[in-house]
MDAnalysis code that builds the backbone (N, CA, C; Angstrom):
import MDAnalysis as mda
import numpy as np

u = mda.Universe.empty(204, n_residues=68, atom_resindex=np.repeat(np.arange(68), 3), trajectory=True)
u.add_TopologyAttr("name", ["N", "CA", "C"] * 68)
u.add_TopologyAttr("resid", np.arange(1, 69))
u.add_TopologyAttr("resname", ["MET", "LYS", "GLU", "LEU", "SER", "THR", "LEU", "LEU", "GLN", "LYS", "ILE", "LYS", "ASP", "ASN", "PRO", "VAL", "ILE", "TYR", "ILE", "ASP", "LYS", "PRO", "SER", "ILE", "THR", "CYS", "LEU", "SER", "CYS", "PHE", "VAL", "VAL", "GLY", "TYR", "LEU", "SER", "GLN", "LEU", "SER", "ASN", "LEU", "GLY", "LEU", "THR", "PRO", "GLU", "GLY", "ASP", "PRO", "ILE", "GLU", "GLY", "PHE", "ASN", "GLU", "TRP", "MET", "GLN", "GLU", "ARG", "ALA", "LYS", "THR", "ASP", "VAL", "ALA", "LYS", "SER"])
u.atoms.positions = np.array([
    [16.426, -1.487, 3.887],
    [16.253, -0.370, 2.907],
    [15.166, -0.601, 1.961],
    [13.973, -0.373, 2.463],
    [12.743, -0.612, 1.603],
    [12.845, 0.240, 0.331],
    [13.307, 1.515, 0.479],
    [13.327, 2.408, -0.666],
    [14.146, 1.906, -1.779],
    [15.354, 1.303, -1.405],
    [16.229, 0.702, -2.441],
    [15.578, -0.499, -3.097],
    [14.878, -1.318, -2.352],
    [14.152, -2.401, -2.966],
    [13.089, -1.931, -3.951],
    [12.364, -0.931, -3.614],
    [11.404, -0.277, -4.436],
    [12.024, 0.210, -5.736],
    [13.131, 0.989, -5.565],
    [13.893, 1.530, -6.650],
    [14.412, 0.431, -7.582],
    [14.949, -0.625, -7.025],
    [15.405, -1.745, -7.868],
    [14.364, -2.412, -8.686],
    [13.165, -2.460, -8.120],
    [12.042, -3.071, -8.828],
    [11.595, -2.134, -9.919],
    [11.652, -0.908, -9.739],
    [11.296, 0.123, -10.782],
    [12.309, 0.037, -11.955],
    [13.579, -0.155, -11.585],
    [14.616, -0.308, -12.592],
    [14.438, -1.600, -13.376],
    [14.066, -2.617, -12.699],
    [13.776, -3.912, -13.336],
    [12.666, -3.800, -14.320],
    [11.613, -3.044, -13.909],
    [10.456, -2.886, -14.799],
    [10.748, -2.030, -16.017],
    [11.572, -1.015, -15.881],
    [11.850, -0.133, -17.057],
    [13.261, 0.437, -16.802],
    [14.342, -0.274, -17.165],
    [15.672, 0.169, -16.806],
    [16.104, 1.392, -17.520],
    [15.726, 1.675, -18.729],
    [16.185, 2.855, -19.513],
    [15.745, 4.204, -18.868],
    [14.813, 4.179, -17.991],
    [14.456, 5.436, -17.335],
    [15.518, 5.818, -16.342],
    [16.169, 4.865, -15.729],
    [17.068, 5.092, -14.643],
    [18.572, 4.898, -15.071],
    [18.853, 3.995, -16.021],
    [20.223, 3.763, -16.387],
    [20.268, 3.824, -17.924],
    [21.492, 4.022, -18.434],
    [21.637, 4.269, -19.896],
    [21.131, 3.116, -20.686],
    [21.467, 1.836, -20.305],
    [20.963, 0.669, -20.973],
    [20.824, -0.476, -20.000],
    [20.060, -1.438, -20.276],
    [19.882, -2.544, -19.291],
    [21.123, -3.445, -19.300],
    [22.072, -3.114, -18.456],
    [23.310, -3.879, -18.304],
    [23.640, -4.005, -16.842],
    [24.307, -5.129, -16.490],
    [24.702, -5.248, -15.066],
    [25.739, -4.203, -14.635],
    [26.610, -3.887, -15.590],
    [27.530, -2.785, -15.244],
    [26.945, -1.469, -14.935],
    [25.924, -1.050, -15.772],
    [25.240, 0.190, -15.577],
    [24.454, 0.192, -14.257],
    [23.859, -1.013, -13.990],
    [23.111, -1.142, -12.670],
    [24.064, -1.001, -11.473],
    [25.211, -1.685, -11.602],
    [26.229, -1.600, -10.520],
    [26.614, -0.118, -10.273],
    [26.979, 0.592, -11.341],
    [27.349, 1.990, -11.230],
    [26.273, 2.811, -10.572],
    [25.028, 2.628, -11.018],
    [23.865, 3.347, -10.468],
    [23.727, 3.106, -8.963],
    [23.794, 1.787, -8.604],
    [23.602, 1.433, -7.158],
    [24.752, 2.029, -6.328],
    [25.985, 1.975, -6.753],
    [27.105, 2.467, -6.048],
    [26.956, 4.014, -5.915],
    [26.619, 4.681, -6.942],
    [26.347, 6.131, -6.884],
    [25.184, 6.443, -5.931],
    [24.172, 5.750, -6.033],
    [22.976, 5.965, -5.159],
    [23.339, 5.814, -3.711],
    [23.999, 4.696, -3.340],
    [24.405, 4.430, -1.964],
    [25.421, 5.456, -1.482],
    [26.322, 5.839, -2.353],
    [27.377, 6.803, -2.023],
    [26.691, 8.142, -1.627],
    [25.787, 8.559, -2.431],
    [25.063, 9.842, -2.136],
    [24.288, 9.757, -0.878],
    [23.626, 8.661, -0.598],
    [22.864, 8.475, 0.700],
    [23.878, 8.614, 1.855],
    [24.975, 8.004, 1.721],
    [26.016, 8.067, 2.747],
    [26.494, 9.484, 2.927],
    [26.778, 10.164, 1.852],
    [27.254, 11.595, 1.927],
    [26.213, 12.473, 2.622],
    [24.950, 12.135, 2.555],
    [23.890, 12.883, 3.160],
    [23.663, 12.454, 4.521],
    [24.299, 11.374, 4.998],
    [24.084, 10.769, 6.311],
    [22.783, 10.035, 6.502],
    [22.304, 9.489, 5.378],
    [21.012, 8.797, 5.436],
    [21.056, 7.284, 5.412],
    [22.307, 6.741, 5.604],
    [22.438, 5.273, 5.637],
    [22.865, 4.845, 6.999],
    [22.386, 3.693, 7.435],
    [22.804, 3.142, 8.689],
    [24.254, 2.617, 8.636],
    [24.837, 2.293, 9.783],
    [26.184, 1.801, 9.774],
    [26.248, 0.488, 9.050],
    [27.437, 0.222, 8.468],
    [27.585, -1.034, 7.684],
    [27.101, -0.908, 6.258],
    [27.247, -1.973, 5.577],
    [26.871, -2.058, 4.133],
    [25.396, -2.411, 4.086],
    [24.589, -1.504, 3.521],
    [23.100, -1.691, 3.479],
    [22.699, -2.867, 2.606],
    [23.527, -3.237, 1.617],
    [23.185, -4.343, 0.769],
    [24.403, -5.246, 0.647],
    [24.887, -5.709, 1.735],
    [26.066, -6.608, 1.767],
    [25.861, -7.793, 0.870],
    [26.811, -8.003, -0.001],
    [26.760, -9.153, -0.938],
    [26.134, -8.888, -2.255],
    [25.681, -7.660, -2.456],
    [24.911, -7.307, -3.687],
    [25.833, -7.449, -4.896],
    [27.042, -6.896, -4.791],
    [27.945, -6.968, -5.951],
    [28.246, -8.469, -6.308],
    [28.483, -9.258, -5.260],
    [28.812, -10.674, -5.509],
    [27.547, -11.349, -6.163],
    [26.350, -11.002, -5.697],
    [25.158, -11.600, -6.256],
    [25.013, -11.179, -7.781],
    [25.314, -9.925, -8.091],
    [25.186, -9.489, -9.473],
    [26.199, -10.188, -10.296],
    [27.410, -10.344, -9.810],
    [28.433, -11.030, -10.588],
    [28.081, -12.459, -10.834],
    [27.596, -13.123, -9.880],
    [27.221, -14.547, -10.030],
    [26.043, -14.638, -10.993],
    [25.023, -13.825, -10.835],
    [23.859, -13.844, -11.618],
    [24.162, -13.559, -13.148],
    [25.045, -12.643, -13.354],
    [25.386, -12.220, -14.711],
    [26.594, -12.956, -15.249],
    [27.223, -13.799, -14.475],
    [28.437, -14.488, -14.854],
    [29.474, -13.552, -15.418],
    [29.670, -12.455, -14.631],
    [30.580, -11.422, -15.020],
    [31.307, -10.947, -13.789],
    [32.287, -10.023, -14.049],
    [33.037, -9.480, -12.915],
    [32.976, -7.956, -12.914],
    [32.000, -7.350, -12.228],
    [31.826, -5.959, -12.182],
    [32.757, -5.331, -11.112],
    [33.105, -4.069, -11.313],
    [33.987, -3.409, -10.380],
    [33.445, -3.456, -9.031],
    [34.288, -3.726, -7.987],
    [33.845, -3.686, -6.591],
    [34.081, -2.316, -6.022],
    [33.096, -1.963, -5.204],
    [33.181, -0.602, -4.504],
    [33.926, -0.726, -3.201],
])
């Protein structure tokens, strides 16, 4: 998912354009919504396009974000 990688880099560079505030919880909600909409439109391949992403975010932020 090259587009998602590009989008995540843009969010990293200037998070307040895409999410309410620079927080791991806001990022998680944004990514879940983004991937959900791609799935609803039939634009995602089979399986989890970013398997392990939630776990990576949790470990990196030392927090427990909601799992999708």
